C-alpha positions in Angstrom: -0.1 0.0 0.1 1.4 3.5 -0.8 0.1 7.0 0.0 1.5 9.7 -2.1 4.8 7.7 -2.6 7.5 8.6 -5.2 7.0 6.7 -8.4 10.6 5.5 -8.6 9.9 3.8 -5.1 6.8 1.8 -6.3 8.6 1.2 -9.8 11.6 -0.5 -8.0 9.9 -2.3 -5.5 7.8 -3.9 -8.1 10.4 -4.5 -10.4 12.6 -6.3 -7.5 9.7 -8.8 -7.2 8.9 -7.4 -3.6 5.1 -6.4 -4.6 3.0 -7.9 -7.4 0.6 -4.9 -7.3 0.8 -1.2 -6.6 -2.2 -0.4 -4.0 -2.7 3.6 -4.0 -4.2 5.3 -1.1 -2.9 8.8 -1.5 -3.7 11.6 -3.7 -2.0 10.1 -7.0 -2.8 11.7 -10.3 -3.8 9.7 -13.2 -0.5 10.5 -14.7 1.3 8.4 -11.9 -1.4 5.9 -12.6 -0.7 5.9 -16.4 3.3 5.8 -15.9 2.8 2.6 -13.8 0.8 0.9 -16.3 3.3 1.7 -19.0 5.8 -0.5 -16.8 2.8 -3.1 -16.9 2.5 -2.9 -12.9 -1.0 -4.1 -11.8 -2.7 -1.3 -9.9 -5.5 -1.1 -7.3 -6.8 2.5 -6.7 -8.4 3.1 -3.5 -11.4 5.3 -2.9 -13.7 6.5 0.0 -17.1 5.7 -0.5 -17.8 9.4 0.0 -16.1 10.4 -3.3 -18.5 11.1 -5.9 -16.7 9.2 -8.6 -14.6 6.2 -8.9 -13.1 7.0 -12.5 -9.4 5.9 -12.7 -7.4 4.1 -15.6 -6.3 1.5 -12.6 -6.9 -2.1 -13.1 -8.8 -2.5 -10.2 -11.1 0.0 -7.7 -11.0 -0.6 -4.0 -13.8 1.4 -2.0 -13.4 1.8 1.7 -15.1 3.6 4.5 -14.1 7.5 5.4 -11.6 6.0 7.8 -9.7 3.3 6.2 -8.6 0.6 8.8 -11.3 1.6 11.3 -13.6 -1.4 10.6 -16.4 1.0 10.0 -19.4 0.1 8.3 -20.7 1.9 5.5 -23.7 2.0 2.9 -22.1 -0.3 0.3 -25.8 -0.1 -1.7 -25.3 3.3 -2.4 -22.1 3.3 -4.6 -22.1 3.2 -8.3 -20.0 0.1 -9.1 -17.1 1.4 -11.2 -16.2 -0.6 -14.7 -13.0 -2.2 -13.2 -13.3 -5.1 -10.8 -14.1 -4.0 -7.5 -12.7 -4.6 -3.9 -15.1 -3.5 -0.9 -13.3 -2.7 2.4 -14.3 -1.8 5.7 -16.6 -3.4 8.2 -16.8 -6.8 6.2 -17.9 -9.6 8.4 -19.0 -13.3 7.7 -22.5 -11.9 8.9 -22.6 -8.9 6.1 -20.5 -10.1 3.4 -23.5 -11.7 1.1 
């Protein structure tokens, strides 16, 4: 997981084989996403469910709550499904995952 990390750091770790994906949780621009894609690095782009748009050229979209890592439940049914494969995060349990 990266939050506003330098492009060179993400690319280097991928090229070393330390990571298989780059998961972006910061304010990375689409220019950074496109540069990573040029290196054929799979990209997961994280958004808060409170954002109005999940538009990105990343390979996957991850939608989380307002406070990632808090375990807080949020209204999954209110999101608009992006065109990419989707990961949901935030407050998932065996009781509510269906």
